[in-house]
N, C-alpha and C positions, 0 to 999 in steps of 0.2 A: 503494500497498500504506499500511497504517495501523497504529502499534501500537498492539492495547489493552488491554491488560495485562499484570503482571508477576506471576507466578504464585511464592510462597516453599511449602515442606512445611511444615507443622508437624502435632506431638504429635496436640493434643484440639486442635479446630477452636471448641468452644464455649470453650476458657478465649484461647483467640487473639484471638478476635474482642474479647471483651470487653477483654483487655487493647488493642484497636487501637482501641478503640471511650472507653474513658476515658484514654489518652492523646494523641491524633490526634483522636477527631470521627470517626472511620470509620465507616458503619453497612453493615449488613446489603442488598442487590441483589438478593440472590437468590443461593439459598441447594439446590444440586442433588446431597446425602447427600454430601458428604467433600468437593466442590470449592463452594465460597463463593467469589460476588465480593463483595469491599464499595465502598461508595465510595473514587469517585480513579485506581479501576481495579485495587486490589490480591486479588490474590485466595486466599486456604487453601486449602489440600490438603495430605488426611490423607499422612502419611504411608507409611498401608500400600500407599494408590491408586498412590500414587508409584515405588512398587519396584517394583509390578507392573508397572508403563509401564515402568520402566526396567532390571529385571531383577539392581536394584545396591541394597547399602546406603545409607544418605545418608548426608551426610560436614559435623555440625554445627561451629559454628562454624569454617569454613575459610575466610572472608576472600575468598571467590571476588567479588564481588558486597556488595550494601550498597543496605538501603531510604533516601534523603535528604526530609527533611522539614526549609522553612526556620521558624520559632521570632523576633519580635522581640521576645518577654520569656523568653529564653532563663536568666533565673535563676529567672523565675517554675516552669518547663517542668519544670526541677531537680528544684525546692518537690515538685511534684505528683510525677513521675518516684521522686523516693527516700521521697514519703511512701505511696503504690502500688503499691509495689514494690521495699519496701528494700534486698531483696539483689538486688538485678539488679545485672552481671557487665559493670561496663565496661572498655572497652579502651581510653579517654581521657578522664577526667572534662575537665572547662572548661574550657578553653586559648584565645588567640589565636592568628589565622595573625600571615604580617606584612601580610599585606593588612587586619587587622584583624577577618577575619568569627570571629569567636568560634560552638567547634565544642562539641560530646563525640559518643561514638559510645561502643556501648553493644551487647551483642547481646537478641534479645528473648529471649521463654520457650525456643524452638528454639533457638538459637544461629545465626537470621538475623543482620548485621549489619547495624545502624541507625547511620546519622550525625543529628544535628538539630544545622543553624546557622542564626545571625545571617543576615539577608535580604545580596543582595551588590545 
């Protein structure tokens, strides 16, 4: 068995596609009308479709999982993030763990948790 994708729920696929392209360089691989696969295996799914599958509402900022990215020049990434998305909501601003890794955590436009850290 092989893990193929990670799916996150979003309110506006086009807006989210642009967000993940602008910040992480992810590009669209396939668009299936409400279910979009991006490079690196990230799938964006329209909130209405997901709610129909589950029969339940979505809970933004549930903090039950996160997308993790690594970036060597994290300070430049933060400048880009704050320039493109000045209203982004941080969970924690730049910090350094006891083992030396620098990280930030923030929510995407739909309340999905993202961590960006320097490579280990």
